Each structure stands twice: as C-alpha cells, then as structure tokens.
C-alpha positions in Angstrom: -0.3 0.0 -0.1 1.0 3.8 -0.9 -0.6 6.3 1.4 0.2 9.8 0.3 -1.5 12.4 2.4 -1.2 16.2 2.8 -3.4 19.0 3.7 -6.7 18.4 2.8 -6.1 14.7 2.3 -9.0 12.1 2.5 -6.9 9.1 3.0 -8.0 8.8 6.6 -11.8 9.2 6.0 -11.2 6.5 3.1 -9.4 3.7 4.7 -12.5 4.4 7.6 -15.2 3.9 4.5 -13.5 0.9 3.5 -13.2 -0.4 6.7 -16.7 0.0 7.6 -18.5 -0.5 4.5 -16.3 -3.6 3.1 -16.8 -6.7 5.2 -14.0 -9.4 5.8 -13.5 -11.8 2.7 -13.1 -11.6 -0.7 -13.7 -7.5 -1.4 -16.9 -6.2 -3.6 -14.4 -4.5 -6.0 -17.7 -2.1 -7.8 -18.0 -1.0 -4.2 -14.3 -0.2 -3.6 -14.0 1.8 -6.6 -17.4 3.6 -5.4 -15.5 4.4 -2.0 -12.6 5.5 -3.5 -14.4 7.7 -6.0 -16.1 9.1 -3.5 -12.7 10.2 -1.9 -11.2 11.9 -4.5 -9.2 8.8 -5.7 -8.9 8.1 -9.6 -8.2 4.5 -10.6 -6.4 4.0 -13.9 -6.7 0.8 -15.5 
C-alpha cells in the first residue's frame, strides 16, 4: 500500500469508509471503487 497524504487529504476518511463498508473476505470491487471515487481517488486501468 502506498499512502500519500497532505493538507486536505481524504486518506483517513477513505480507509475508515473501506473498513466500515467492506466486510471481511473477498472484496466487492465495484463497492470499493465507489468508495475510492467518493474520496477523490482516480483508478486507472
């Protein structure tokens, strides 16, 4: 994992949301991507 944070970063909020909304076990990738997007993360494929 690479985490880069700075002023105004939503990293802590994002990881908290993932912890709270994604249950243990195989992750629901569409849900993870939605949480990331909500927190300002762009995923490039």
